[in-house]
N, CA, C and O of each residue as an XYZ file, in Angstrom:
516
protein
N      93.309    122.132    102.489
C      94.571    121.781    101.811
C      94.748    120.337    102.316
O      94.743    120.097    103.523
N      94.911    119.337    101.344
C      94.864    117.972    101.618
C      96.007    117.453    102.562
O      97.134    117.875    102.303
N      95.880    116.684    103.509
C      96.860    116.363    104.598
C      96.817    114.891    104.849
O      95.791    114.266    104.577
N      97.898    114.279    105.367
C      97.903    112.845    105.753
C      96.888    112.751    106.772
O      96.787    113.522    107.726
N      96.154    111.782    106.525
C      95.056    111.370    107.512
C      95.125    109.910    107.922
O      94.277    109.499    108.714
N      95.987    109.151    107.491
C      95.949    107.681    107.577
C      97.361    107.252    107.170
O      97.973    107.651    106.179
N      97.845    106.245    108.228
C      98.820    105.523    107.817
C      98.558    103.989    107.686
O      97.591    103.491    108.264
N      99.374    103.267    106.963
C      99.144    101.745    107.012
C     100.461    101.197    107.015
O     101.448    101.591    106.394
N     100.331    100.126    107.888
C     101.617     99.345    108.333
C     101.344     97.750    107.726
O     100.474     97.048    108.241
N     102.099     97.310    106.690
C     102.039     96.052    106.406
C     102.843     95.104    107.225
O     104.031     95.317    107.468
N     102.147     93.971    107.687
C     103.024     93.097    108.792
C     102.539     91.913    108.323
O     101.576     91.682    107.591
N     103.559     90.992    108.990
C     103.590     89.472    108.800
C     102.779     88.727    109.777
O     102.418     87.563    109.600
N     102.519     89.400    110.759
C     101.668     88.667    111.980
C     100.953     89.598    112.772
O     101.420     90.286    113.679
N      99.591     89.566    112.294
C      98.671     90.581    113.169
C      98.780     90.622    114.586
O      98.893     91.654    115.248
N      98.748     89.609    114.971
C      98.597     89.648    116.625
C      99.822     89.928    117.207
O      99.752     90.551    118.266
N     101.036     89.608    116.763
C     102.398     90.078    117.216
C     102.528     91.558    117.066
O     103.009     92.261    117.955
N     102.066     92.045    115.862
C     102.225     93.588    115.724
C     101.316     94.323    116.543
O     101.639     95.421    116.996
N     100.089     93.750    116.791
C      99.334     94.494    117.756
C      99.825     94.410    119.284
O      99.643     95.319    120.093
N     100.394     93.343    119.536
C     100.965     93.311    120.853
C     102.309     94.221    120.923
O     102.597     94.810    121.965
N     103.022     94.295    119.894
C     104.137     95.195    120.046
C     103.862     96.667    120.103
O     104.377     97.406    120.942
N     103.014     97.067    119.160
C     102.439     98.706    119.205
C     101.751     98.966    120.455
O     101.927    100.020    121.066
N     100.842     97.896    120.930
C     100.158     98.226    122.351
C     100.936     98.434    123.266
O     100.921     99.483    123.911
N     101.713     97.511    123.469
C     102.742     97.642    124.675
C     103.626     98.881    124.518
O     103.902     99.620    125.463
N     104.031     99.050    123.324
C     105.151    100.069    123.108
C     104.604    101.447    123.226
O     105.225    102.238    123.937
N     103.495    101.846    122.605
C     102.800    103.071    122.212
C     101.496    103.101    122.666
O     100.929    104.190    122.574
N     100.819    102.080    123.180
C      99.478    102.218    123.690
C      98.482    102.473    122.656
O      97.426    103.082    122.828
N      98.953    101.896    121.440
C      97.758    102.148    120.392
C      96.801    100.956    120.697
O      97.066     99.932    121.326
N      95.519    101.355    120.053
C      94.321    100.515    120.195
C      94.151     99.924    118.740
O      94.679    100.468    117.770
N      93.366     98.753    118.636
C      92.956     98.040    117.489
C      91.559     97.765    117.270
O      90.818     97.522    118.222
N      91.169     97.786    116.136
C      89.845     97.125    115.814
C      89.881     96.347    114.535
O      90.063     96.973    113.491
N      89.749     95.231    114.510
C      89.808     94.391    113.135
C      88.328     94.351    112.381
O      87.318     93.972    112.974
N      88.328     94.694    111.299
C      87.056     94.555    110.515
C      87.256     93.530    109.269
O      88.150     93.549    108.423
N      86.287     92.732    109.387
C      86.070     91.845    108.199
C      85.203     92.330    107.102
O      84.045     92.725    107.238
N      85.875     92.261    106.008
C      85.229     92.442    104.681
C      85.000     91.373    103.782
O      85.787     90.441    103.951
N      84.197     91.219    102.908
C      83.906     90.230    101.830
C      85.232     89.542    101.400
O      85.309     88.317    101.496
N      86.331     90.301    100.908
C      87.420     89.805    100.516
C      88.638     89.772    101.163
O      89.594     89.131    100.725
N      88.669     90.553    102.382
C      89.886     90.891    102.981
C      89.560     91.355    104.498
O      88.389     91.522    104.840
N      90.554     91.541    105.328
C      90.425     91.634    106.745
C      91.329     92.916    106.970
O      92.428     92.977    106.417
N      90.913     93.846    107.707
C      91.867     95.074    107.793
C      91.698     95.462    109.527
O      90.641     95.395    110.154
N      92.616     95.745    109.904
C      92.707     96.325    111.302
C      93.072     97.652    111.623
O      94.249     98.000    111.529
N      92.191     98.425    111.990
C      92.311     99.998    112.148
C      93.058    100.134    113.325
O      93.035     99.204    114.131
N      93.748    101.187    113.567
C      94.647    101.505    114.415
C      94.192    103.037    115.085
O      94.038    103.987    114.318
N      94.009    103.186    116.424
C      93.548    104.281    116.948
C      94.725    104.793    117.711
O      95.251    103.951    118.438
N      95.294    106.076    117.708
C      96.520    106.609    118.475
C      95.998    107.884    119.080
O      94.943    108.405    118.717
N      96.808    108.378    120.050
C      96.482    109.589    120.739
C      97.773    110.212    120.762
O      98.836    109.600    120.657
N      97.622    111.664    120.927
C      98.795    112.734    121.007
C      99.333    112.381    122.298
O      98.828    111.515    123.012
N     100.370    113.059    122.602
C     100.941    113.111    123.963
C     100.004    113.627    125.084
O     100.024    113.147    126.218
N      99.256    114.543    124.735
C      98.167    115.055    125.657
C      97.055    114.432    125.712
O      96.200    114.994    126.395
N      96.714    113.290    125.143
C      95.661    112.333    125.178
C      94.473    112.684    124.070
O      93.399    112.084    124.118
N      94.710    113.575    123.192
C      93.631    113.810    122.215
C      93.864    112.979    121.199
O      95.000    112.529    121.050
N      92.855    112.644    120.354
C      92.708    111.748    119.198
C      93.863    111.980    118.395
O      94.118    113.165    118.176
N      94.755    110.966    117.819
C      95.773    111.128    117.222
C      95.478    110.815    115.652
O      94.330    110.900    115.217
N      96.551    110.457    114.844
C      96.583    110.237    113.480
C      96.051    108.756    113.352
O      96.650    107.807    113.858
N      94.865    108.632    112.627
C      94.441    107.305    112.276
C      95.345    106.159    111.406
O      95.991    106.551    110.434
N      95.360    105.033    111.714
C      96.075    104.096    110.811
C      95.489    102.855    110.711
O      94.436    102.628    111.307
N      96.198    101.769    109.830
C      95.707    100.601    109.884
C      96.833     99.660    109.521
O      97.888    100.037    109.011
N      96.533     98.401    109.823
C      97.459     97.304    109.421
C      96.842     96.206    108.693
O      95.675     95.853    108.863
N      97.594     95.721    107.944
C      96.818     94.600    107.009
C      98.256     93.450    106.686
O      99.441     93.783    106.668
N      97.801     92.329    106.500
C      98.678     91.156    105.978
C      99.629     91.713    104.876
O      99.139     92.314    103.919
N     101.054     91.521    104.989
C     101.967     91.990    103.852
C     101.374     91.234    102.638
O     100.991     90.064    102.666
N     101.353     92.042    101.596
C     100.751     91.443    100.082
C     101.987     90.889     99.517
O     101.792     89.853     98.881
N     103.149     91.271     99.569
C     104.268     90.615     98.972
C     105.605     91.277     99.498
O     105.533     92.269    100.223
N     106.671     90.805     99.183
C     108.073     91.336    100.050
C     108.225     92.568     99.838
O     108.716     93.172    100.792
N     107.941     93.289     98.762
C     108.147     94.707     98.618
C     107.059     95.856     99.212
O     107.156     97.081     99.134
N     105.953     95.018     99.855
C     104.922     95.968    100.296
C     105.355     96.615    101.686
O     105.557     96.000    102.734
N     105.455     97.991    101.471
C     106.050     98.890    102.716
C     105.023     99.938    103.004
O     104.071    100.262    102.294
N     105.450    100.504    104.397
C     104.468    101.338    105.038
C     103.952    102.527    103.926
O     104.707    102.898    103.027
N     102.854    102.968    104.059
C     102.327    104.154    103.285
C     101.426    105.009    104.024
O     100.620    104.573    104.846
N     101.578    106.315    103.706
C     100.740    107.376    104.138
C      99.917    107.766    103.157
O     100.291    108.029    102.014
N      98.340    107.838    103.713
C      97.345    108.434    102.828
C      96.891    109.889    103.027
O      96.633    110.415    104.109
N      96.832    110.487    101.742
C      96.317    111.913    101.948
C      95.018    111.741    101.432
O      94.842    110.952    100.504
N      93.977    112.460    101.975
C      92.849    112.437    101.626
C      92.576    113.608    100.649
O      92.956    114.757    100.871
N      91.857    113.208     99.503
C      91.694    114.249     98.510
C      90.252    114.064     98.019
O      89.556    113.093     98.315
N      89.875    115.072     97.253
C      88.550    115.228     96.797
C      88.322    114.156     95.596
O      87.253    113.551     95.526
N      89.254    113.965     94.752
C      89.080    113.296     93.502
C      90.536    112.463     93.218
O      91.454    113.147     92.766
N      90.753    111.238     93.423
C      91.543    110.454     93.136
C      91.828    110.875     91.671
O      92.870    111.467     91.387
N      91.053    110.617     90.906
C      91.587    110.561     89.323
C      92.025    111.947     88.988
O      92.789    111.979     88.024
N      91.762    113.032     89.494
C      92.275    114.539     89.157
C      93.675    114.482     89.852
O      94.703    114.926     89.340
N      93.597    113.912     91.019
C      94.943    113.913     91.709
C      95.950    113.072     91.000
O      97.108    113.487     90.953
N      95.641    111.948     90.449
C      96.489    111.112     89.762
C      97.065    111.730     88.342
O      98.270    111.741     88.090
N      96.250    112.145     87.616
C      96.341    113.063     86.584
C      97.597    114.077     86.794
O      98.674    114.023     86.201
N      97.237    114.918     87.682
C      98.325    116.013     88.241
C      99.389    115.306     88.506
O     100.423    115.497     87.866
N      99.318    114.450     89.408
C     100.719    113.805     89.850
C     101.507    113.048     88.669
O     102.735    113.023     88.752
N     100.888    112.439     87.594
C     101.580    111.854     86.483
C     102.242    113.205     85.726
O     103.436    113.245     85.430
N     101.351    114.249     85.468
C     102.085    115.334     84.926
C     103.290    115.870     85.529
O     104.153    116.342     84.789
N     103.476    115.852     86.976
C     104.398    116.333     87.605
C     105.759    115.306     87.729
O     106.807    115.671     88.261
N     105.558    114.049     87.180
C     106.656    113.195     87.114
C     106.268    111.875     88.066
O     107.077    110.950     88.136
N     105.338    111.834     88.604
C     104.956    110.600     89.383
C     104.874    109.349     88.638
O     104.696    109.390     87.420
N     104.993    108.198     89.281
C     104.418    106.791     88.619
C     103.307    106.230     89.400
O     103.243    106.344     90.624
N     102.482    105.658     88.724
C     101.270    104.937     89.632
C     101.732    103.586     89.949
O     102.265    102.844     89.124
N     101.491    103.271     91.273
C     101.985    101.919     91.427
C     100.828    101.143     91.642
O     100.782     99.947     91.351
N      99.722    101.883     92.229
C      98.388    101.197     92.222
C      97.272    101.941     91.998
O      96.769    102.675     92.849
N      96.817    101.772     90.779
C      95.693    102.333     90.273
C      94.482    102.622     91.293
O      94.406    101.918     92.300
N      93.556    103.609     91.071
C      92.447    103.574     91.824
C      91.575    102.363     91.919
O      91.091    101.765     90.958
N      91.435    102.077     93.135
C      90.732    100.696     93.512
C      89.749    101.082     94.584
O      90.100    101.874     95.459
N      88.540    100.569     94.567
C      87.514    100.581     95.720
C      88.008     99.902     96.863
O      88.698     98.888     96.760
N      87.704    100.385     97.894
C      87.753     99.614     99.276
C      86.581     99.581     99.954
O      86.111    100.474    100.659
N      86.083     98.403     99.686
C      84.633     97.889    100.234
C      83.770     98.966     99.894
O      83.806     99.421     98.751
N      82.922     99.472    100.835
C      81.865    100.629    100.381
C      82.540    101.821    101.059
O      81.866    102.833    101.250
N      83.591    101.786    101.368
C      84.201    103.087    102.229
C      84.667    104.231    101.013
O      84.390    105.429    101.076
N      85.385    103.619     99.971
C      86.047    104.733     99.124
C      86.739    104.144     98.336
O      86.391    103.062     97.862
N      87.939    104.777     98.015
C      88.808    104.521     97.003
C      90.370    104.761     97.306
O      90.682    105.808     97.874
N      91.289    103.901     96.978
C      92.708    104.344     97.125
C      93.586    104.264     96.007
O      93.173    103.593     95.061
N      94.636    104.766     95.909
C      95.571    104.725     94.791
C      96.985    104.881     95.597
O      97.039    105.358     96.730
N      98.011    104.463     94.937
C      99.261    104.768     95.429
C     100.129    105.248     94.335
O      99.971    104.744     93.223
N     101.017    106.148     94.508
C     102.093    106.763     93.443
C     103.518    106.487     94.205
O     103.714    106.280     95.402
N     104.426    106.550     93.144
C     106.009    106.975     93.736
C     105.963    108.273     93.271
O     105.554    108.565     92.147
N     106.400    109.134     94.157
C     106.669    110.693     93.921
C     108.085    110.649     93.047
O     108.768    109.655     92.799
N     108.295    111.909     92.692
C     109.635    112.065     91.912
C     111.158    111.874     92.547
O     112.250    112.073     92.015
N     110.811    111.396     93.935
C     111.933    111.043     94.809
C     111.857    109.385     95.022
O     112.662    108.871     95.798
N     111.025    108.681     94.426
C     110.810    107.279     94.695
C     110.111    106.941     95.984
O     110.267    105.791     96.395
N     109.293    107.845     96.750
C     108.718    107.695     97.900
C     107.242    107.287     97.551
O     106.650    107.860     96.637
N     106.670    106.316     98.271
C     105.311    106.000     98.098
C     104.390    106.820     98.860
O     104.618    107.035    100.051
N     103.297    107.330     98.239
C     102.368    108.301     98.697
C     100.774    107.741     98.158
O     100.476    107.651     96.967
N      99.952    107.433     99.174
C      98.805    106.967     99.023
C      97.701    108.139     99.008
O      97.855    109.170     99.662
N      96.724    107.922     98.310
C      95.550    108.772     98.004
C      94.109    108.135     98.461
O      93.813    107.027     98.014
N      93.265    108.772     99.287
C      92.238    108.221     99.922
C      91.074    109.182     99.409
O      91.190    110.395     99.589
N      90.037    108.693     98.819
C      88.841    109.424     98.468
C      87.736    108.730     99.103
O      87.566    107.538     98.845
N      86.956    109.349     99.915
C      85.976    108.795    100.690
C      84.743    108.791     99.858
O      84.594    109.649     98.988
N      83.696    107.710    100.117
C      82.495    107.688     99.662
C      81.898    108.807    100.369
O      82.602    109.284    101.259
N      80.403    109.500    100.115
C      79.819    110.417    100.920
C      79.564    110.120    102.318
O      79.452    110.962    103.209
N      79.466    108.656    102.463
C      79.291    108.587    103.846
C      80.055    107.854    104.620
O      79.489    107.355    105.593
N      81.365    107.603    104.453
C      82.206    107.170    105.315
C      83.931    107.939    105.224
O      84.189    108.790    104.373
N      84.729    107.563    106.015
C      86.026    107.759    106.106
C      86.727    106.714    106.528
O      86.079    105.824    107.078
N      88.282    106.531    106.383
C      88.943    105.527    107.044
C      88.813    105.537    108.587
O      88.813    104.465    109.192
N      88.703    106.694    109.227
C      88.576    106.501    110.643
C      87.249    106.138    111.127
O      87.114    105.758    112.290
N      86.215    106.228    110.293
C      84.990    106.142    110.824
C      84.767    104.575    111.464
O      83.835    104.232    112.191
N      85.814    103.785    111.016
C      85.661    102.287    111.487
C      86.102    102.141    112.905
O      85.705    101.166    113.544
N      86.853    102.986    113.427
C      87.466    102.696    114.729
C      86.617    103.294    115.592
O      86.833    103.248    116.803
């Protein structure tokens, strides 16, 4: 069953956000530079010290850029087709992310953003942390 496996926070100042979340929650960060963008992966832990949900942060792309949760799916194409049939609206069509995989974003029937992640055979969002 698909589940949320990655969250993403748009921020205005990466260093300030890292300081805030590091001091507040103990999160750890690793910034990865790609050809056309930079992305900071977030490593979290559960209260008992086990690896937690992975995340990331990036510079805010526009004033309406809000946090999103990403669900891993086998096929973004099939998932978008089904989501549209169920009444969703696509707000970011399927796009490649470096050589790691693909993302897409929808608004569900309640206007909540939900992201989808499709890994290439050799990577996943958390493989970078």
